[in-house]
N, C-alpha and C positions, 0 to 999 in steps of 0.2 A: 487403455491404450489410446494414444491421440486419437483425434477425426481428421486433424489435419497433418498434411504432408510433414514427414518427419526424416531428412536423413542423420547417418553418423558424422560425429563431429568431425571425423578424418577427413569426409569428404567435402566440407565445405570448402568456396573459395571466396575469391575477392572480399567487399565488404564483410557478408558474413563473416570468413573466418575472423578477419581485422577483430571485429567485436567481438567473437568468441575466444578469442588470445588476450583481448585484454581483460576481460569478463573474468576468464579464469587465473590470470596474474593478481588480479583484483581479489577476487572473494576463494580462489583455491578450486572453483568448478564451473560448469554452468548449467544453471539449473534448466531443468525441461521447459519451462516458459520461454526460457531464454531462447533456450535452443530451437522451438519450435518455430517463435516469434521471428528469430533471423533465419530460420530455414526457408522461411514464405515470405516475409518483407522486412529486407534488412535494414530500411527506411521508417520502418515501424520502430523495428528494437532502437535503432540510434536513437530516435526520438524520445524512446519512453526513458533511455539509458540518460538524456539530455535532460530531462525534466524532472528524472532524481537528482539529476547532479545539483539543479538551480535549487532546488525544496532544500537541501543541504546549504546551501547560502542563505536560504532565506530567515525571516523575524521566527522561524518559530524552531526549538530546538530538536535535537534527535528523537527523544522522548515522546514529544508534543505530535511529531510527524506521523510516528508507529501508533499512537493513542488515534488518531484520526483514519489509520491504515486498518486498522482490528474493527476501529465501530465500522466501517463503512462497509469490509468485508465480512462482517458475522450478518451485515443486514441484505448484505448479496446471496448468503449462502456459497461464499467461494472457500470448500478446503484446502485448495491447494496456497491463499494468498493466509487464511487465517492460519499455517502451518508456519509459512514463510515471515510472515511479521511475529508470531509469535515467538521463533526464535530471535529474530531482530529486535525484536521487544524487552527480552531479559539481555541481550547483549548489550541494549543501551540503557540496562539499569532498572527496569520495570520489573516489579516481583510477580509473578504467577497469579497472586491476587488482586493484585488492581486490572489484569490486564481482565482477569476472568470478570470482575465488576465493569469493566470499562463496557466491553465486547454483551453481557448481560442488562446493564442498564440499572446497573446497582451500584450505592455509591464503593468510592474505591479508595477513601481516607484522602483522596487528592482533589480540593474540589476546583482547582482550575483544570487539571481534567475530566472532572465528573462534566461538569460546564461545557467542554469543547467538544466530548462526545457526545452530549445532549444535541449540542447546536448543530452536529455533523447528522446525526441521527434522524435529527429533524429535516435535515436538506434534504437525504433521503428520500423520507417518506413521502415527503412535501412535493419532491420534484425543484427543490429547489429556493420552494417558496418560504422564508423564514417573516415571522410578524414581529414584529418590533421589540415586542414581549421577548420575543428567544432571543436576536439582539443583545436586548440591553441587560439579558443574561450571561453573556456570552461576554460582554462589557465588565459587566461587573465585577468577574471574574479574573480582571486585568487584560485582557485581551486590546489590542489595539489593532486600530481599521489595517493595518500594514497584516499582523498576524490574522484578520480574521481574510483578507485578501489572500497571503500565503497558506491558508487553512482550504480554502477552493480551488486551490493548484493540486494539493494535497488529495482532494476527494477526487479533482481531475485524472489522476494520477494514476491510483490506485482503481478508479472503475477501468480503467482500459485496460486493467490487467486480470479484474473481476470477470469484468466483460471475456476475456481473452479465452480465459481458464474455465470459467463456463461454456463457452462455446465448443472448446478444445479436449472438454475433458480431462486436462491434463493430469497423467500420472502425479503425483504427490512426491516430491526427493526430500523433504525435511521430514522432522520428528514431527507427528502427528500433536495437531491442538489440541489442549484439554475441552 
């Protein structure tokens, strides 16, 4: 059960109702996390949605964004985000094996994904301090400076939802991650 205020979707008004309607039109449902964020701060929900929309236009492809979100969510121990992004990763074409490997820090068979996930895990475990060696590794894997900046944006995006879901103890409304 959520720890923060939650009201029924049908009771939402104003900006929250508008955002919920747009989310439902786009994905067919309003995930629990978005519902509680929007119930409490429509501004925060709007910002999170806009940040994810910006990521969709970034130099990272959809699979790379999911690699980042899975690696960060694993490090944060966020069951909600792991479930959501395992489903999203599958929809974006990531295999179950690759997603598990990325989460566990094992070789996935995709050198670029492995370098990206390692970079992200290092950022999370060092509070953003990346050595020249770690930066060189992700660049050797073919990531440009623009992609590195966009990776930081993806880390920021998923960090917000990880923190929110950990604080709220949001009930998972996606299939559980492996």
